[in-house]
C-alpha positions in Angstrom: 76.7 -13.6 -57.6 78.7 -15.8 -55.5 76.8 -15.8 -52.4 78.1 -17.7 -49.3 75.8 -18.0 -46.0 77.0 -19.3 -42.8 74.6 -21.1 -40.1 75.7 -22.5 -37.0 74.8 -26.3 -37.4 73.0 -28.8 -39.9 72.1 -32.0 -38.4 70.1 -34.9 -39.3 68.0 -34.5 -36.3 66.9 -30.8 -37.4 68.3 -29.6 -33.9 69.0 -26.0 -35.1 65.6 -25.6 -36.4 64.5 -22.3 -37.8 67.9 -20.6 -39.1 69.1 -23.8 -40.9 65.4 -23.9 -43.0 65.8 -20.6 -43.9 69.2 -20.6 -45.1 68.7 -23.6 -47.1 65.5 -22.4 -48.7 67.1 -19.0 -49.5 70.2 -20.5 -51.0 67.9 -22.8 -52.9 65.9 -20.0 -54.6 69.4 -18.2 -55.2 70.7 -21.3 -56.9 67.8 -21.7 -59.1 68.1 -17.9 -60.3 71.4 -18.8 -61.5 73.7 -17.7 -58.6 77.0 -19.1 -57.4 76.0 -20.2 -53.6 77.4 -22.1 -50.6 76.4 -23.0 -47.7 78.9 -23.2 -44.6 78.2 -25.1 -41.3 79.0 -27.8 -38.8 77.7 -30.8 -39.2 76.3 -33.3 -36.8 74.8 -36.9 -38.0 75.0 -40.7 -37.9 76.2 -40.4 -41.3 79.2 -38.2 -43.0 78.0 -34.7 -44.0 76.7 -34.4 -47.7 78.5 -32.7 -50.2 75.2 -30.9 -51.3 71.9 -29.9 -49.6 69.4 -30.2 -52.4 70.9 -28.1 -55.0 73.2 -26.1 -52.4 76.7 -27.0 -52.3 77.8 -27.5 -48.5 81.1 -27.0 -46.8 81.3 -28.4 -43.4 83.2 -30.0 -40.3 82.0 -32.4 -37.7 80.6 -30.4 -34.7 82.9 -30.5 -31.7 81.9 -29.4 -28.5 84.7 -26.8 -27.5 82.9 -25.2 -24.6 80.7 -27.5 -22.0 77.1 -27.3 -22.0 74.0 -28.0 -23.7 72.5 -26.3 -27.0 74.7 -24.9 -29.7 76.9 -22.0 -28.2 80.0 -24.0 -27.7 80.0 -26.1 -30.9 82.9 -25.6 -33.1 85.8 -27.2 -35.2 89.1 -25.3 -35.6 89.2 -26.1 -39.2 86.0 -24.4 -39.8 88.0 -21.4 -39.6 90.1 -22.4 -42.9 86.9 -23.0 -44.7 85.4 -19.6 -43.8 88.4 -17.8 -45.1 88.9 -19.6 -48.2 85.0 -19.5 -49.3 84.7 -15.6 -48.3 87.8 -14.6 -50.1 85.8 -15.2 -53.5 82.4 -13.9 -52.1 80.4 -11.0 -53.7 78.2 -11.1 -50.5 78.3 -13.1 -47.3 75.3 -13.6 -45.2 75.7 -14.9 -41.5 72.8 -16.5 -39.6 74.0 -15.2 -36.4 73.6 -16.0 -32.7 75.4 -16.1 -29.8 77.8 -18.9 -30.6 81.6 -19.7 -31.5 80.6 -20.5 -35.4 78.9 -17.1 -35.5 81.5 -15.1 -33.6 84.1 -16.9 -36.1 82.0 -16.3 -39.3 81.9 -12.5 -38.5 85.5 -12.3 -37.4 86.5 -13.9 -40.7 84.4 -11.6 -42.8 85.7 -8.6 -41.0 89.4 -9.9 -41.8 88.4 -10.8 -45.3 86.8 -6.8 -45.8 84.0 -9.2 -47.2 80.7 -7.2 -47.7 78.3 -9.1 -45.2 74.8 -8.9 -43.8 73.4 -10.7 -41.0 70.2 -12.3 -40.0 69.8 -13.0 -36.2 66.2 -14.8 -36.1 65.3 -13.7 -32.6 68.6 -15.2 -31.4 70.2 -11.7 -30.0 68.2 -10.6 -27.0 69.5 -8.1 -24.3 71.3 -10.3 -21.9 72.8 -9.7 -18.5 74.1 -13.2 -17.3 78.4 -12.8 -17.1 78.9 -15.5 -19.8 76.8 -13.0 -22.1 78.4 -10.3 -21.5 81.7 -11.4 -21.8 80.9 -13.0 -25.2 79.3 -9.6 -26.4 82.7 -7.9 -26.3 83.8 -9.5 -29.0 80.7 -10.5 -30.7 78.4 -7.1 -30.4 81.1 -4.9 -32.3 81.5 -7.6 -35.2 77.8 -7.6 -35.5 78.1 -3.7 -35.6 80.2 -3.9 -38.8 77.7 -6.0 -40.6 75.9 -3.8 -43.7 72.7 -4.4 -42.6 70.8 -6.9 -40.1 67.8 -8.6 -41.2 65.1 -8.8 -39.0 61.6 -10.7 -38.4 59.3 -8.6 -36.2 59.1 -5.4 -34.4 60.0 -6.9 -31.2 63.2 -8.7 -32.6 64.0 -4.9 -34.1 63.6 -3.4 -30.5 65.4 -6.0 -28.8 68.6 -5.8 -31.5 68.7 -2.2 -31.2 69.2 -2.5 -27.5 72.2 -4.6 -28.0 73.6 -2.7 -30.9 73.2 0.6 -29.7 73.0 4.0 -31.7 76.4 2.8 -33.9 74.5 -0.6 -35.1 74.4 -1.4 -38.8 70.4 -0.8 -40.7 68.1 -3.1 -39.3 65.8 -4.2 -42.6 62.8 -6.2 -41.9 62.7 -9.4 -43.9 60.3 -12.5 -43.5 61.3 -15.9 -43.8 60.1 -17.7 -46.8 59.3 -21.3 -48.2 59.0 -22.7 -51.2 55.7 -23.9 -51.8 55.6 -27.7 -52.7 53.8 -28.7 -56.0 51.6 -31.3 -54.7 51.1 -31.3 -50.8 48.9 -34.6 -51.6 51.5 -36.6 -52.7 53.3 -39.1 -50.3 51.9 -41.0 -47.3 48.0 -40.7 -46.8 46.8 -38.0 -44.4 45.2 -39.7 -41.3 41.9 -38.2 -39.7 43.1 -38.7 -36.0 46.7 -37.9 -35.7 47.8 -34.8 -34.5 51.7 -34.0 -34.1 54.1 -31.5 -32.2 57.2 -31.1 -34.3 59.5 -29.1 -32.6 62.7 -29.1 -30.2 61.7 -30.5 -26.8 62.7 -27.3 -25.0 60.5 -25.2 -22.1 59.9 -22.5 -24.9 58.2 -24.8 -26.9 56.2 -26.2 -24.1 55.9 -29.8 -25.3 54.1 -30.7 -21.7 51.1 -28.4 -22.7 51.0 -30.7 -25.7 50.4 -33.6 -23.4 47.6 -31.9 -21.3 45.9 -31.0 -24.7 46.2 -34.7 -25.5 44.7 -35.5 -22.3 41.7 -33.4 -22.8 40.9 -34.3 -26.4 41.0 -37.9 -25.7 38.5 -37.5 -23.2 36.0 -36.2 -26.0 37.6 -38.4 -28.9 39.2 -41.7 -27.7 40.5 -42.6 -31.4 42.8 -39.7 -31.6 46.3 -40.3 -31.4 49.1 -37.9 -30.5 53.2 -37.9 -31.5 55.7 -35.5 -30.4 59.1 -35.3 -32.6 62.1 -33.4 -31.7 65.6 -33.5 -30.4 65.0 -33.3 -26.7 66.6 -30.2 -25.3 65.7 -30.9 -21.4 61.9 -31.4 -21.6 61.7 -35.0 -22.8 61.7 -36.6 -18.9 59.2 -34.4 -18.1 57.1 -35.4 -21.0 57.3 -38.8 -20.2 56.4 -38.6 -16.8 53.5 -36.6 -17.7 52.3 -39.3 -20.1 52.7 -41.7 -17.3 50.6 -39.6 -15.0 48.0 -39.2 -17.4 47.3 -42.7 -18.3 48.1 -41.7 -22.0 50.7 -44.3 -22.8 49.6 -45.8 -26.1 47.8 -42.5 -27.0 50.7 -40.2 -27.0 54.0 -41.3 -28.2 57.5 -39.8 -28.8 58.7 -40.4 -32.2 62.2 -38.9 -31.9 64.0 -36.3 -33.8 63.4 -36.2 -37.7 65.6 -35.0 -40.5 63.8 -32.4 -42.9 62.2 -35.0 -45.4 61.0 -37.4 -42.8 59.6 -34.1 -41.1 57.8 -33.2 -44.4 56.2 -36.7 -44.2 55.2 -36.2 -40.9 53.3 -33.3 -41.7 51.4 -34.8 -44.7 50.5 -37.9 -42.3 49.1 -35.5 -39.5 45.2 -34.4 -39.3 46.5 -31.5 -37.4 49.7 -29.9 -36.5 50.1 -28.1 -32.8 52.7 -25.6 -31.8 51.8 -24.7 -28.2 55.1 -22.4 -27.9 55.2 -19.0 -26.5 57.4 -15.9 -27.9 57.9 -17.5 -31.2 59.3 -14.6 -33.4 58.9 -16.7 -36.8 57.8 -20.2 -36.3 59.1 -21.9 -39.2 57.5 -25.3 -38.3 54.1 -23.7 -38.5 55.1 -22.1 -41.9 56.4 -25.9 -43.3 53.0 -27.3 -42.0 51.0 -24.9 -43.9 52.9 -25.4 -47.2 52.3 -29.2 -46.9 48.2 -28.5 -46.6 48.3 -29.4 -42.8 46.0 -27.8 -40.5 47.6 -25.6 -37.7 47.0 -24.9 -34.5 49.1 -22.5 -32.3 49.4 -19.6 -29.7 48.5 -15.8 -30.1 52.4 -14.8 -29.1 54.1 -15.6 -32.3 55.2 -12.8 -34.9 52.9 -14.5 -37.7 49.9 -15.5 -35.5 48.1 -12.1 -36.0 48.4 -12.4 -40.1 47.3 -16.0 -40.0 44.2 -15.3 -37.8 43.4 -12.6 -40.0 43.6 -14.8 -43.0 42.0 -17.6 -41.3 44.8 -19.5 -42.1 45.1 -21.3 -38.6 43.5 -21.7 -35.5 45.0 -19.4 -33.1 44.6 -19.9 -29.2 45.6 -18.3 -26.0 48.1 -21.0 -25.6 46.1 -22.7 -22.7 45.7 -26.5 -22.8 41.9 -26.0 -22.8 42.0 -23.7 -25.4 44.1 -25.8 -27.8 42.0 -28.8 -27.2 39.1 -27.2 -27.9 40.9 -26.0 -31.5 42.3 -29.4 -31.9 38.8 -31.0 -31.3 36.9 -28.7 -33.4 39.4 -29.8 -36.4 39.2 -33.7 -35.7 35.7 -33.4 -36.1 35.3 -31.3 -39.0 36.7 -32.7 -42.3 35.6 -29.4 -44.3 36.9 -27.2 -41.4 40.4 -28.9 -42.0 40.0 -28.6 -45.7 39.3 -24.9 -45.4 42.0 -24.2 -43.1 44.8 -26.1 -45.1 43.5 -24.0 -48.2 44.0 -20.8 -46.6 47.4 -22.0 -45.2 48.5 -22.7 -48.6 47.3 -19.5 -49.7 49.2 -17.5 -47.0 52.4 -19.0 -47.9 51.9 -18.4 -51.8 51.0 -14.6 -51.1 53.1 -13.8 -48.2 55.5 -16.4 -47.0 56.9 -17.6 -50.1 60.5 -17.7 -51.0 60.3 -15.9 -54.3 59.5 -12.6 -52.6 61.6 -13.1 -50.1 64.9 -13.8 -52.2 63.7 -10.6 -54.6 64.4 -8.2 -51.7 67.6 -10.3 -50.7 68.9 -9.8 -54.2 68.5 -6.3 -54.0 70.1 -6.1 -50.8 73.2 -8.0 -52.2 73.6 -6.0 -54.6 73.3 -2.6 -53.2 76.4 -0.3 -52.4 78.2 -1.0 -49.5 78.0 1.9 -47.4 
């Protein structure tokens, strides 16, 4: 099959996070099965865009800010419309990783005009909104989203919220987990430290990087040798993080390591003794799955869409998200190598048995091949 995926942004700092990782993983597996695949997206980076992302041909244009503001909503390039028109014309199936942004709107419009068979995957990004800008945008966006053959959802919560946006005339909502390709050998690469704790996500209020710093202050009192690094693109929280590091006297203990591309992020997981994600209301935190796949013990909160499964499998230490609970979990792991190894082994099993890309693409192939309604 000729398969085209569209995602809003690919960048060398991983700013768009989960949707980009999901699209790349799905297409890598599809390419490995012999399908003709293409990823279409905007590109932002210090170097020109690559022609391929791994085994996946990559069609891109530079990300221009067409609408002022932070985030990705207003990013666009006019020639991306031509790229979308061209590649969708020969596609057997189109898969739009859609949020409320101009690239998603363009992709849905072109797919509709091309009469392409398309499905959408919203990654928890389409929730009921009442702000004036969202209401105006939805007058164009929601009718196009309703024309999809199916919309893929991660969690029951996303199903409820998307149903509220789409109404009774919406497409079928199909549950589909995200999936990762399990590394052949997570032990390769840089040596794993015994006292390095990392945060790797956007520095955004929902990710709660300040809570990571508060946790670090508590752990440092008990284990002075522990060191903590935050990695990720700044989306508003970096000034507060830096002030908090200074106020708590943690200079030299907690550092900001900047944004990382995907390969550097994987290397950071492999170096770390513990990965901590303090965020709340995460439908499906891909960074947690990436850390688990690299054999890194994970501490997270109980408000994500996968926390219950991870807790049941003893594949992560799941907390209430308070700095104190996070600190207790991190300190326990740093002090106990056997606990870290057991958690890492359970995490790799969870990826292999539940969150592997093989199972996900088995279901996607069936969906792509099914008859349009």
